[in-house]
C-alpha positions as CSV (number, residue, x, y, z in Angstrom):
1,M,-3.0,-0.3,-18.7
2,Y,0.6,0.8,-17.8
3,S,-0.7,3.0,-15.0
4,L,-2.8,0.3,-13.4
5,I,0.1,-2.2,-13.6
6,G,2.7,0.3,-12.5
7,I,0.7,1.5,-9.5
8,T,0.2,-2.1,-8.4
9,V,3.9,-3.0,-8.8
10,I,5.2,0.1,-7.1
11,L,2.8,-0.2,-4.1
12,N,3.8,-3.9,-3.7
13,A,7.5,-3.0,-4.0
14,L,7.2,-0.3,-1.3
15,S,5.5,-2.6,1.2
16,P,8.8,-2.8,3.3
17,L,8.5,1.0,3.6
18,V,5.0,0.6,5.1
19,A,6.3,-2.0,7.5
20,F,9.0,0.5,8.5
21,L,6.5,3.3,9.0
22,H,4.7,0.9,11.4
23,G,7.9,0.0,13.1
24,D,8.6,0.1,16.9
25,W,10.9,3.2,16.3
26,R,7.8,5.4,16.6
27,D,7.0,4.0,20.1
28,K,10.6,4.3,21.2
29,L,10.7,7.9,20.0
30,L,7.5,8.8,21.9
31,K,8.8,7.1,25.0
32,A,12.0,9.1,24.7
33,V,10.1,12.4,24.8
34,G,8.0,11.2,27.8
35,C,5.0,9.8,26.1
36,A,5.1,6.2,27.2
37,P,1.9,4.2,27.1
38,K,0.0,4.1,30.4
39,V,-1.5,0.7,30.0
40,D,-0.4,-2.7,28.6
41,L,-3.2,-3.8,26.3
42,S,-1.8,-7.3,26.2
43,D,-2.8,-7.7,29.8
44,M,-6.2,-9.4,29.6
45,S,-6.7,-9.1,33.3
46,L,-7.5,-5.4,32.9
47,T,-11.2,-4.6,32.7
48,I,-12.5,-2.5,29.8
49,E,-13.1,0.4,32.2
50,E,-9.5,0.3,33.3
51,V,-8.3,0.3,29.7
52,N,-10.6,3.2,28.7
53,A,-9.5,5.2,31.7
54,S,-5.8,4.7,31.0
55,I,-5.5,4.8,27.2
56,S,-4.1,8.0,25.6
57,Y,-5.7,8.7,22.3
58,P,-3.5,11.8,21.6
59,R,-0.5,9.4,21.9
60,R,-2.2,7.0,19.5
61,Y,-2.8,9.8,16.9
62,A,0.8,10.9,17.3
63,L,2.0,7.4,16.8
64,A,0.0,7.2,13.5
65,L,1.1,10.6,12.2
66,I,4.8,10.7,13.2
67,G,6.0,8.8,10.1
68,P,4.1,11.0,7.6
69,V,5.3,14.1,9.5
70,F,8.9,13.1,9.0
71,V,8.3,12.3,5.3
72,F,6.6,15.7,5.0
73,I,9.6,17.5,6.5
74,A,11.8,15.6,4.2
75,G,9.7,17.0,1.2
76,I,10.1,20.5,2.5
77,A,13.9,20.0,2.7
78,I,14.1,18.5,-0.8
79,H,12.4,21.6,-2.3
80,F,14.1,24.1,-0.1
81,F,17.6,22.9,-0.7
82,T,17.5,21.5,-4.3
83,M,14.6,23.0,-6.2
84,R,14.7,26.7,-5.4
85,E,16.6,29.1,-7.6
86,S,18.3,30.8,-4.7
87,A,18.9,27.9,-2.4
88,S,21.2,29.9,-0.2
89,V,18.6,32.4,0.9
90,W,16.6,31.7,4.0
91,E,13.3,33.5,3.5
92,F,9.9,32.9,5.0
93,E,8.3,33.0,1.5
94,A,10.7,30.4,0.3
95,L,9.9,28.2,3.3
96,M,6.2,28.6,2.5
97,D,6.9,27.6,-1.2
98,S,8.7,24.4,0.1
99,T,5.8,23.6,2.5
100,Y,3.3,24.2,-0.3
101,W,5.2,21.9,-2.7
102,A,5.6,19.1,-0.1
103,L,1.9,19.3,0.8
104,I,0.6,19.4,-2.8
105,T,2.9,16.5,-3.8
106,M,2.0,14.4,-0.7
107,T,-1.7,14.7,-1.3
108,T,-1.3,13.8,-5.0
109,I,-2.9,17.1,-6.1
110,G,0.3,17.9,-8.1
111,Y,-0.6,21.2,-9.8
112,G,2.7,21.1,-11.7
113,D,3.5,24.8,-11.0
114,I,6.7,23.8,-9.2
115,T,8.8,21.1,-10.7
116,P,12.3,19.8,-10.2
117,A,14.8,21.0,-12.8
118,T,18.2,19.7,-11.8
119,T,19.4,16.1,-11.9
120,T,19.7,15.9,-8.1
121,S,16.2,17.3,-7.5
122,K,14.7,15.0,-10.1
123,I,16.2,11.9,-8.5
124,L,15.1,13.0,-5.0
125,A,11.6,13.8,-6.3
126,I,11.4,10.3,-7.9
127,I,12.1,8.8,-4.6
128,Y,10.0,11.2,-2.6
129,L,6.8,11.0,-4.6
130,P,5.7,7.4,-4.0
131,I,7.0,7.4,-0.4
132,A,5.0,10.6,0.4
133,V,1.8,9.3,-1.1
134,I,2.0,5.9,0.6
135,A,2.9,7.5,4.0
136,L,-0.1,9.9,3.9
137,A,-2.5,7.2,2.7
138,D,-1.3,4.8,5.4
139,A,-1.7,7.5,8.1
140,V,-5.2,8.3,7.0
141,S,-6.0,4.6,7.3
142,D,-4.4,4.4,10.7
143,V,-6.3,7.5,12.0
144,S,-9.6,6.1,10.8
145,M,-8.9,2.8,12.5
146,I,-8.0,4.5,15.8
147,G,-11.5,6.1,15.8
148,R,-13.1,2.8,15.0
149,R,-11.2,1.0,17.8
150,R,-12.2,3.8,20.2
151,E,-15.8,3.4,19.3
152,I,-15.6,-0.4,19.9
153,R,-13.8,0.1,23.3
154,E,-16.3,2.6,24.5
155,T,-19.4,0.7,23.3
156,D,-21.5,-0.8,26.1
157,F,-22.0,-4.2,24.7
158,S,-24.1,-5.2,27.7
159,A,-26.8,-2.9,26.4
160,Q,-26.6,-4.7,23.0
161,A,-26.3,-8.3,24.2
162,D,-29.9,-9.1,23.0
163,T,-29.2,-7.6,19.6
164,C,-26.1,-9.7,19.2
165,L,-27.8,-12.9,20.2
166,I,-30.8,-12.2,17.9
167,R,-28.4,-11.7,15.0
168,D,-27.0,-15.1,15.7
169,A,-30.5,-16.6,15.9
170,L,-31.3,-15.4,12.4
171,R,-28.1,-16.6,10.7
172,D,-29.6,-20.0,9.8
173,T,-32.4,-20.5,7.3
174,K,-34.7,-21.3,10.2
175,P,-34.6,-19.0,13.2
176,N,-32.9,-20.6,16.2
177,M,-35.0,-19.8,19.4
178,E,-32.1,-20.8,21.7
179,P,-29.0,-19.3,20.2
180,V,-25.6,-19.5,22.0
181,L,-22.6,-17.2,21.2
182,T,-19.1,-18.4,22.1
183,E,-16.2,-16.0,22.4
184,A,-15.1,-16.8,18.9
185,E,-18.6,-16.3,17.5
186,F,-19.0,-13.0,19.3
187,L,-15.7,-11.8,17.9
188,I,-16.8,-12.7,14.4
189,D,-20.2,-11.1,14.9
190,Q,-18.5,-7.8,16.0
191,L,-15.9,-7.9,13.2
192,V,-18.7,-8.2,10.6
193,A,-21.1,-5.7,12.4
194,N,-18.3,-3.1,12.5
195,K,-17.4,-3.8,8.9
196,L,-13.9,-4.8,9.8
197,V,-14.1,-7.9,7.7
198,D,-16.1,-9.0,4.7
199,E,-19.0,-11.3,5.7
200,A,-18.8,-13.4,2.6
201,A,-15.1,-14.0,3.4
202,V,-15.9,-14.9,7.0
203,N,-18.5,-17.4,5.7
204,A,-16.0,-18.9,3.4
205,I,-13.5,-19.4,6.2
206,I,-16.1,-21.0,8.4
207,R,-17.0,-23.4,5.7
208,Q,-13.3,-24.3,5.3
209,Y,-13.1,-24.9,9.0
210,K,-16.1,-27.2,8.9
211,H,-14.4,-29.1,6.1
212,L,-11.2,-29.4,8.1
213,T,-13.0,-30.9,11.1
214,R,-15.5,-33.0,9.1
215,N,-13.8,-36.3,10.2
216,G,-13.8,-35.5,13.9
217,N,-16.0,-37.5,16.3
218,F,-17.7,-34.8,18.2
219,A,-20.9,-35.0,20.3
220,A,-24.0,-33.2,19.1
221,D,-23.5,-30.3,21.5
222,E,-19.7,-30.2,21.2
223,E,-17.9,-27.5,19.2
224,P,-15.7,-29.0,16.5
225,K,-11.9,-28.5,17.1
226,L,-9.0,-28.9,14.8
227,T,-6.6,-31.3,16.5
228,R,-3.2,-32.9,15.7
229,R,-4.9,-36.2,14.9
230,L,-7.2,-34.6,12.4
231,V,-4.3,-32.8,10.8
232,Y,-2.3,-36.1,10.7
233,E,-5.2,-38.0,9.1
234,G,-5.8,-35.2,6.6
235,L,-2.2,-35.1,5.6
236,R,-2.0,-38.8,5.2
237,E,-5.1,-38.9,3.0
238,R,-3.8,-36.0,0.8
239,V,-0.4,-37.6,0.3
240,A,-2.1,-40.9,-0.6
241,A,-4.3,-39.1,-3.1
242,D,-1.4,-37.2,-4.5
243,K,-2.9,-33.9,-3.6
244,Q,-1.2,-30.6,-2.7
245,V,0.3,-30.4,0.8
246,S,2.4,-27.7,2.6
247,A,6.1,-27.3,2.0
248,E,6.8,-28.4,5.6
249,C,4.8,-31.6,5.0
250,L,6.8,-32.4,1.9
251,A,10.0,-31.9,3.8
252,Y,9.1,-33.9,6.9
253,D,6.4,-36.4,5.9
254,V,6.8,-37.3,2.3
255,V,9.3,-39.7,0.7
256,D,9.8,-40.8,-2.9
257,G,7.5,-38.0,-4.0
258,N,4.1,-39.4,-3.0
259,L,4.5,-41.8,0.0
260,F,3.6,-40.8,3.6
261,K,6.7,-41.5,5.7
262,W,5.2,-42.4,9.1
263,A,3.4,-45.6,10.0
264,S,1.6,-44.3,13.0
265,Y,0.2,-41.2,14.6
266,E,2.5,-41.4,17.6
267,E,5.6,-41.7,15.3
268,W,4.4,-38.7,13.3
269,V,4.0,-36.6,16.5
270,K,7.5,-37.4,17.8
271,Q,9.5,-37.4,14.5
272,S,7.6,-34.7,12.5
273,W,5.1,-32.5,14.4
274,E,7.2,-31.7,17.5
275,K,10.4,-31.2,15.4
276,R,8.5,-28.8,13.1
277,I,7.3,-26.7,16.0
278,L,10.7,-26.5,17.6
279,A,12.4,-25.7,14.3
280,Q,10.0,-22.8,13.7
281,A,10.1,-21.6,17.3
282,G,13.9,-21.3,17.1
283,D,15.5,-20.5,20.4
284,A,12.3,-20.8,22.5
285,G,14.1,-19.8,25.7
286,S,15.6,-16.5,24.5
287,T,14.3,-13.2,25.9
288,E,13.8,-11.9,22.4
289,T,11.6,-14.8,21.3
290,K,9.5,-14.5,24.5
291,S,9.0,-10.8,24.1
292,K,7.9,-11.3,20.5
293,R,5.5,-13.9,21.6
294,L,4.0,-11.7,24.2
295,S,3.8,-8.7,21.9
296,H,1.9,-10.8,19.3
297,K,-0.9,-11.3,21.8
298,G,-1.8,-7.7,21.7
299,Q,-1.0,-7.0,18.1
300,A,-3.3,-6.7,15.2
301,L,-5.8,-8.8,13.4
302,K,-5.3,-8.6,9.7
303,T,-8.7,-8.0,8.2
304,I,-9.7,-9.2,4.7
305,V,-9.1,-5.8,3.1
306,G,-5.5,-5.7,4.5
307,Q,-6.3,-3.1,7.2
308,T,-4.7,-3.5,10.6
309,A,-7.3,-3.6,13.4
310,D,-5.9,-3.8,16.9
311,L,-9.1,-4.5,18.6
312,L,-7.6,-4.5,22.1
């Protein structure tokens, strides 16, 4: 019981480390040694052929492995300088022992034939062990996802268009002889087909979206859209029914605990909605904000299992 709880707590506590291992320092380091990316994946004007011709997969693998390599070198140094009996002797055999210990520790094999004995080496080992395990596991996940992304990029979907559309035709109880796939539906279809998300979770999200847009007046052939007015009406109804709302709604739209503050949709837009957007956007004109917004276009989709799938 302790092991299960302990592992969960430690992994959660070390999530900032995982974020650091995925930081932009890796990209800056590779650029510094002349390995800059050849193509900007956030540029949607590029064709898939141009992307496939320009993308460097060795660089991508290096990007995924650079963090664990530094952690591995740190493990070698910990053993070499704090755990050996003759720490002042530079011998090839001693270096092999340090490499062996770092590798066995990082892969969680842990034979136990080499263990820290001094207080310093024990403290360093306590810090190194969870970091090394997480770094390696994260790298394995990244390498796996690079291969999956490459497979998706290099797949000729034109040759599979009929298969995709037939899958959509068979999703309902009764086969649809005239199925139509929108861009969003195609994206969902491929996420599920490539096992990047859980199909049951996708269905749950779709049902939630249908519930959110249930009060919209849409034509029979019109795709439902979540709009500001629907959000406004939904918030007003929930406040009136004393149901849970977001923290921002409580701060901007609710008074006396359970009364909706605004008398009209127009007043809510001006006094609440637009102010909330500006407050969260911060300094919308700054270069840093703009660069973050652009980088987010080409960044990852968080899948249900917590993996990072940069499908561009």
